C-alpha positions as CSV (number, residue, x, y, z in Angstrom):
1,M,32.1,-4.9,0.3
2,V,28.5,-4.7,0.9
3,G,26.4,-7.9,1.8
4,P,23.0,-8.1,0.5
5,D,21.8,-8.3,4.1
6,I,21.5,-4.2,4.2
7,P,17.9,-3.5,3.0
8,V,18.4,-0.7,0.6
9,T,15.3,1.3,2.1
10,K,17.8,1.8,5.1
11,L,19.8,3.8,2.8
12,I,17.5,5.7,0.4
13,P,14.5,7.9,1.0
14,Q,12.2,6.2,-1.7
15,R,9.9,3.9,-0.7
16,P,7.9,0.8,-2.6
17,P,6.7,1.1,-5.2
18,F,9.1,3.8,-6.3
19,V,12.3,1.7,-5.2
20,M,14.5,1.3,-8.3
21,V,17.6,-0.5,-6.8
22,D,17.3,-3.9,-5.0
23,R,20.6,-4.1,-3.4
24,V,24.2,-2.8,-3.2
25,L,26.9,-5.3,-4.5
26,N,29.8,-3.4,-3.7
27,C,30.5,0.0,-2.3
28,D,33.7,2.3,-1.3
29,K,34.5,5.9,-1.3
30,K,34.9,6.0,-5.0
31,N,33.0,3.3,-6.4
32,A,29.4,1.2,-6.2
33,I,27.7,-1.2,-7.9
34,T,24.1,-1.8,-7.6
35,E,21.4,-4.4,-9.1
36,F,18.0,-4.2,-9.9
37,L,15.7,-6.4,-11.4
38,V,13.0,-5.0,-13.8
39,R,9.5,-6.5,-12.7
40,E,6.3,-6.3,-14.4
41,D,4.7,-4.2,-11.7
42,N,7.3,-1.4,-12.0
43,I,5.4,2.0,-12.0
44,L,8.1,3.4,-14.6
45,L,7.6,0.2,-17.0
46,D,6.4,1.2,-20.7
47,D,5.3,-1.5,-23.2
48,M,7.4,-4.2,-20.9
49,Q,10.5,-1.7,-20.8
50,L,12.1,0.3,-18.4
51,S,11.2,3.9,-19.5
52,P,13.9,6.5,-20.1
53,A,12.7,8.2,-16.7
54,G,13.1,4.8,-14.8
55,I,16.8,4.5,-16.0
56,I,17.7,8.0,-14.9
57,E,15.7,7.2,-11.6
58,N,17.8,3.9,-11.1
59,M,21.1,6.0,-11.7
60,A,19.9,8.6,-8.9
61,Q,18.8,5.8,-6.5
62,S,22.1,3.9,-6.9
63,C,24.0,7.2,-6.1
64,A,21.7,7.8,-3.0
65,A,22.5,4.1,-2.1
66,R,25.9,4.7,-2.2
67,M,26.1,7.8,-0.3
68,G,23.7,6.4,2.4
69,Y,26.1,3.2,2.6
70,V,29.4,5.6,2.9
71,N,27.4,7.5,5.6
72,M,26.4,4.4,7.5
73,M,29.9,3.0,7.6
74,K,31.3,6.3,9.0
75,G,28.6,6.3,11.6
76,E,26.9,9.4,10.2
77,P,23.4,10.0,9.8
78,I,22.0,9.2,6.1
79,K,20.9,12.4,4.5
80,I,18.7,13.1,1.3
81,G,20.1,14.3,-1.7
82,Y,18.8,15.8,-5.0
83,I,19.9,15.4,-8.3
84,G,21.1,18.9,-9.5
85,D,22.2,18.2,-13.1
86,V,22.0,15.2,-15.6
87,R,24.6,15.3,-18.5
88,D,25.9,13.4,-21.4
89,C,23.1,11.1,-20.8
90,V,23.0,8.2,-23.4
91,I,20.5,5.3,-23.6
92,Q,21.5,2.6,-26.1
93,R,18.4,0.4,-25.4
94,L,15.8,-0.1,-22.6
95,P,16.0,-2.7,-20.3
96,K,13.2,-5.3,-20.8
97,C,10.8,-6.7,-18.1
98,H,12.8,-9.5,-16.0
99,E,16.4,-8.2,-17.0
100,L,18.8,-7.7,-14.1
101,I,20.5,-4.3,-14.5
102,Q,23.9,-3.7,-12.6
103,T,24.5,-0.1,-12.0
104,H,28.1,1.0,-11.8
105,I,29.0,4.2,-10.1
106,Q,32.5,6.3,-10.3
107,I,32.8,9.3,-8.2
108,V,34.5,11.9,-10.4
109,E,34.7,14.5,-7.6
110,E,33.2,15.5,-4.1
111,F,33.3,19.0,-3.0
112,F,31.4,20.0,0.1
113,H,27.9,18.8,-0.3
114,L,28.0,18.3,-4.1
115,T,29.0,14.8,-5.6
116,L,29.8,14.7,-9.6
117,A,29.4,10.9,-10.5
118,Y,29.8,8.9,-13.7
119,V,27.1,6.2,-13.9
120,H,26.7,3.5,-16.3
121,L,24.3,0.4,-16.6
122,E,24.9,-2.7,-17.6
123,I,23.0,-5.9,-18.6
124,D,25.2,-9.2,-18.9
125,G,28.2,-7.0,-19.7
126,E,26.9,-4.9,-22.3
127,T,26.6,-1.1,-21.3
128,I,22.9,0.0,-22.1
129,A,23.0,3.7,-20.7
130,S,25.4,6.1,-19.4
131,S,25.3,9.7,-17.7
132,R,27.3,12.3,-15.6
133,M,25.0,13.2,-12.6
134,K,25.7,15.9,-10.1
135,I,24.1,15.4,-6.6
136,A,23.3,17.9,-4.0
137,L,23.4,16.6,-0.5
138,T,20.9,18.2,2.0
139,D,21.1,18.5,5.9
140,I,17.7,16.7,6.2
141,E,18.2,13.1,7.7
142,L,16.6,10.0,6.4
143,Q,13.8,9.2,8.4
144,E,12.8,5.2,8.5
C-alpha cells in the first residue's frame, strides 16, 4: 500500500502543467491504482472535459508511477519509460471537470524492459475508458 506522502513527481518524469496523476493509492508488483482530479487549468481539457489525449496520458503516467514506485521499493533508480503501443482503447465517455478519476493498472506481462498492462479508468465505480498499453523502459534515470 502506498501512502499519499510520496509526491508523484518523484515517480514520473512529467512536471506541471503536464502532470496527469495526483497520487498513487495502491501499488504492488502486479497492480496499482492512481487518482487524478480533472481541474479547470488542465492543458488537455477541451470544452470542460478531459480530452482523449488526456485520458491516454493519464493511463501512461499511471503506469509510469507504478513502475517508479516498484523501483523505489526495490531500492533501484527510477527509470524513464515510453509508450510502445496502445491497443483496444475504448473511451465510453470523457471525464468532466472536477470529476475524480481512479486509474486501475493490471500487469499482464513483464519481459526484460517491456511491460504489457491492462488499464481502465473509473469514476464512482463506473468504467469510462480502457486500453492495453505496452511500455518500454529505458536505461535513462529520472532526474529530480
